[in-house]
C-alpha positions as CSV (number, residue, x, y, z in Angstrom):
1,M,-81.3,107.7,9.3
2,Y,-79.6,106.3,6.2
3,T,-76.2,107.5,7.4
4,L,-76.8,106.0,10.8
5,D,-77.6,102.6,9.2
6,T,-74.5,102.8,7.0
7,D,-72.3,103.6,10.0
8,D,-73.9,100.7,12.0
9,R,-73.2,98.3,9.1
10,R,-69.6,99.5,8.9
11,A,-69.2,99.1,12.7
12,C,-70.7,95.6,12.4
13,I,-68.1,94.7,9.8
14,H,-65.3,96.1,12.0
15,Q,-66.5,94.2,15.1
16,A,-66.8,91.1,13.0
17,A,-63.1,91.4,12.0
18,G,-62.1,92.1,15.6
19,N,-64.0,89.1,17.0
20,G,-62.7,87.0,14.1
21,G,-59.2,88.0,15.1
22,G,-59.9,87.1,18.7
23,A,-61.2,83.8,17.6
24,A,-58.1,83.1,15.6
25,F,-55.9,84.1,18.5
26,T,-57.8,81.9,20.9
27,A,-57.7,78.9,18.5
28,L,-53.9,79.4,18.1
29,F,-53.4,79.7,21.8
30,G,-55.5,76.6,22.5
31,A,-53.6,74.6,19.8
32,I,-50.2,75.6,21.2
33,Y,-51.3,74.9,24.8
34,E,-52.6,71.5,23.8
35,V,-49.3,70.6,22.1
36,Y,-47.4,71.3,25.4
37,S,-49.9,69.8,27.7
38,H,-48.3,66.3,27.6
39,S,-51.2,64.6,25.9
40,V,-53.8,65.8,28.3
41,Y,-56.8,67.4,26.4
42,S,-59.6,69.6,27.4
43,Y,-62.7,70.2,25.3
44,Y,-63.0,73.6,26.9
45,M,-59.6,74.6,25.5
46,I,-60.2,73.1,22.1
47,Y,-63.5,74.9,21.6
48,A,-62.7,78.2,23.4
49,F,-62.7,80.0,20.0
50,A,-66.3,79.0,19.2
51,P,-68.1,81.9,21.0
52,L,-66.0,84.6,19.3
53,L,-66.4,82.9,15.9
54,V,-70.2,82.6,16.2
55,I,-70.4,86.2,17.2
56,S,-68.2,87.3,14.3
57,L,-70.6,85.5,11.9
58,M,-73.6,87.1,13.6
59,Y,-72.0,90.5,13.0
60,L,-71.5,89.7,9.3
61,C,-75.2,88.6,9.1
62,F,-76.3,91.8,10.8
63,A,-74.2,93.9,8.4
64,L,-75.3,92.1,5.2
65,F,-78.9,91.1,5.8
66,A,-80.4,93.1,8.7
67,K,-82.7,96.0,7.8
68,H,-81.6,97.9,10.9
69,P,-78.3,96.6,12.4
70,P,-78.0,96.7,16.2
71,R,-76.7,99.8,17.8
72,R,-73.5,100.4,19.7
73,V,-74.6,99.3,23.1
74,T,-75.9,96.0,21.8
75,R,-72.8,95.3,19.8
76,N,-70.5,96.1,22.7
77,L,-72.5,93.9,25.1
78,L,-72.4,91.1,22.6
79,S,-68.6,91.4,22.2
80,A,-68.1,91.5,26.0
81,Y,-70.2,88.3,26.2
82,G,-68.0,86.6,23.6
83,A,-64.8,87.7,25.3
84,C,-66.0,86.7,28.7
85,S,-67.1,83.3,27.4
86,A,-63.8,82.7,25.6
87,V,-61.7,83.7,28.5
88,G,-63.8,81.6,30.9
89,M,-63.5,78.5,28.6
90,T,-59.8,79.0,28.3
91,A,-59.3,79.4,32.1
92,K,-61.4,76.2,32.6
93,G,-59.4,74.4,30.0
94,V,-56.1,75.4,31.7
95,V,-57.4,74.2,35.1
96,V,-58.7,70.9,33.7
97,I,-55.4,70.2,31.9
98,F,-53.5,71.0,35.1
99,G,-55.7,68.4,36.8
100,S,-57.2,70.7,39.4
101,T,-60.5,72.4,40.2
102,N,-61.4,75.9,41.1
103,R,-64.7,77.2,42.4
104,L,-63.9,80.8,41.1
105,L,-64.5,79.7,37.5
106,I,-68.2,79.8,38.1
107,G,-67.9,83.5,38.0
108,Y,-67.2,83.4,34.3
109,L,-70.5,81.5,33.8
110,I,-72.4,84.0,35.9
111,I,-71.0,87.1,34.3
112,S,-71.4,85.6,30.8
113,S,-75.1,84.8,31.6
114,I,-75.7,88.3,32.8
115,L,-74.0,89.8,29.7
116,L,-76.1,87.5,27.4
117,I,-79.3,88.6,29.1
118,L,-78.4,92.3,28.9
119,T,-77.5,91.8,25.2
120,M,-80.9,90.2,24.5
121,I,-82.7,93.0,26.3
122,S,-80.7,95.7,24.4
123,F,-81.3,93.9,21.1
124,F,-85.1,93.7,21.6
125,R,-85.1,97.3,22.7
126,D,-83.2,98.2,19.5
127,T,-85.7,96.3,17.3
128,R,-88.6,97.9,19.0
129,I,-87.2,101.4,18.6
130,S,-86.2,100.9,14.9
131,K,-89.8,99.9,13.9
């Protein structure tokens, strides 16, 4: 059990680094896109990095402070939720800056919501199993 906890902690740190890198890339992409958008700004584009940054900080808290870090399924679902949210916010920002609308962007919200619910179910299942 001790080895499993250590491996989960190490995996949390690796996923924190991956999500932090994704947040940095998304922030850089948003900044560059805002520079070339001819003074049209979108809060979706400005804050698209936030979901990945928050998830990266959550992984660090899991690795440092949690008695039993979440297992692989929960971590992967959480990373998928962050990626889907960031991509959806970026796509919405591009559409808003372009000055258009698109009904297909609601798909990102639906998929992100489903991934968040699945992540919470998996997390609560992990905490119940680890007791």
